[in-house]
Kinemage of the C-alpha trace (Angstrom):
@kinemage 1
@onewidth
@group {chain A} dominant
@subgroup {mainchain}
@vectorlist {calphas} color= white
{ca unk a 1} P -13.636 -22.247 -45.449
{ca unk a 2} L -16.629 -20.172 -46.795
{ca unk a 3} L -18.820 -21.786 -49.611
{ca unk a 4} L -20.164 -19.023 -50.797
{ca unk a 5} L -17.131 -16.853 -51.067
{ca unk a 6} L -15.240 -19.903 -52.922
{ca unk a 7} L -18.159 -20.048 -55.349
{ca unk a 8} L -18.051 -16.633 -56.066
{ca unk a 9} L -14.418 -16.554 -56.698
{ca unk a 10} L -14.730 -19.459 -59.081
{ca unk a 11} L -17.560 -17.795 -60.854
{ca unk a 12} L -15.694 -14.419 -61.402
{ca unk a 13} L -12.606 -16.128 -62.416
{ca unk a 14} L -13.653 -18.917 -64.566
{ca unk a 15} L -13.437 -17.695 -67.960
{ca unk a 16} L -10.489 -15.224 -67.403
{ca unk a 17} L -8.496 -17.478 -65.312
{ca unk a 18} L -9.530 -20.896 -64.690
{ca unk a 19} L -10.493 -22.250 -68.568
{ca unk a 20} L -7.048 -20.125 -69.681
{ca unk a 21} L -5.243 -22.701 -67.287
{ca unk a 22} L -6.944 -25.971 -68.203
{ca unk a 23} L -6.363 -25.092 -71.751
{ca unk a 24} L -2.476 -24.396 -71.217
{ca unk a 25} L -2.311 -27.459 -69.324
{ca unk a 26} L -3.570 -29.547 -71.763
{ca unk a 27} L -1.225 -27.803 -74.172
{ca unk a 28} L 1.775 -29.572 -72.662
{ca unk a 29} L 2.401 -32.196 -74.992
{ca unk a 30} L 2.559 -36.136 -74.763
{ca unk a 31} L 2.403 -36.557 -70.807
{ca unk a 32} L 1.687 -40.147 -71.164
{ca unk a 33} L 3.961 -43.370 -72.509
{ca unk a 34} L 1.401 -44.477 -74.695
{ca unk a 35} L 2.119 -41.191 -77.134
{ca unk a 36} L 5.651 -40.455 -76.038
{ca unk a 37} L 7.654 -43.077 -74.313
{ca unk a 38} L 10.196 -40.345 -73.362
{ca unk a 39} L 7.878 -38.184 -71.330
{ca unk a 40} L 9.499 -38.720 -68.093
{ca unk a 41} L 13.319 -37.881 -69.354
{ca unk a 42} L 11.977 -34.867 -72.040
{ca unk a 43} L 11.306 -32.302 -69.487
{ca unk a 44} L 7.391 -32.349 -70.150
{ca unk a 45} L 6.673 -33.538 -66.900
{ca unk a 46} L 8.548 -30.493 -65.568
{ca unk a 47} L 6.904 -28.295 -67.638
{ca unk a 48} L 3.506 -29.344 -66.558
{ca unk a 49} L 4.592 -29.142 -63.185
{ca unk a 50} L 5.445 -25.555 -63.463
{ca unk a 51} L 2.714 -24.346 -65.137
{ca unk a 52} L 0.383 -25.861 -62.141
{ca unk a 53} L 2.787 -23.984 -59.919
{ca unk a 54} L 2.394 -20.781 -61.812
{ca unk a 55} L -1.403 -21.047 -61.343
{ca unk a 56} L -1.265 -22.300 -57.886
{ca unk a 57} L 0.988 -19.145 -57.029
{ca unk a 58} L -0.830 -16.878 -58.398
{ca unk a 59} L -4.154 -17.828 -55.883
{ca unk a 60} L -1.817 -16.369 -53.000
{ca unk a 61} L -2.531 -19.146 -50.566
{ca unk a 62} L -1.066 -18.285 -47.366
{ca unk a 63} L 1.255 -21.344 -45.860
{ca unk a 64} L 0.958 -23.561 -48.963
{ca unk a 65} L 3.866 -25.511 -49.693
{ca unk a 66} L 4.660 -28.161 -52.396
{ca unk a 67} L 6.117 -31.702 -52.110
{ca unk a 68} L 7.113 -33.829 -55.224
{ca unk a 69} L 7.172 -37.537 -54.556
{ca unk a 70} L 8.503 -40.355 -57.379
{ca unk a 71} L 7.595 -43.388 -58.084
{ca unk a 72} L 10.186 -46.313 -58.841
{ca unk a 73} L 9.697 -45.513 -62.607
{ca unk a 74} L 10.427 -41.452 -62.085
{ca unk a 75} L 6.479 -40.460 -62.269
{ca unk a 76} L 5.715 -37.648 -59.935
{ca unk a 77} L 3.443 -37.321 -57.421
{ca unk a 78} L 2.966 -33.620 -56.586
{ca unk a 79} L 1.556 -32.925 -53.364
{ca unk a 80} L 0.106 -29.510 -52.246
{ca unk a 81} L -0.194 -28.483 -48.560
{ca unk a 82} L -2.065 -26.036 -46.893
{ca unk a 83} L -1.234 -25.145 -43.284
{ca unk a 84} L -3.976 -24.720 -40.998
{ca unk a 85} L -4.441 -21.008 -39.877
């Protein structure tokens, strides 16, 4: 990993890509039982996962894969793994 190259990429895309992505994620309503007791069954969690996937895939990272684990209560834990190259 090249620190300078990473910083350059972040700075170049901060306003045009990262801020809109965070705003889109925040726009997914009620990702908590405190606001919506049905959030694990109403499709909002899947909507958030797909939104994150969209942005992850835009980065075109070679060797990346996604695995979703579910806790007993159904809460997903999403893990992205990048194979060594």
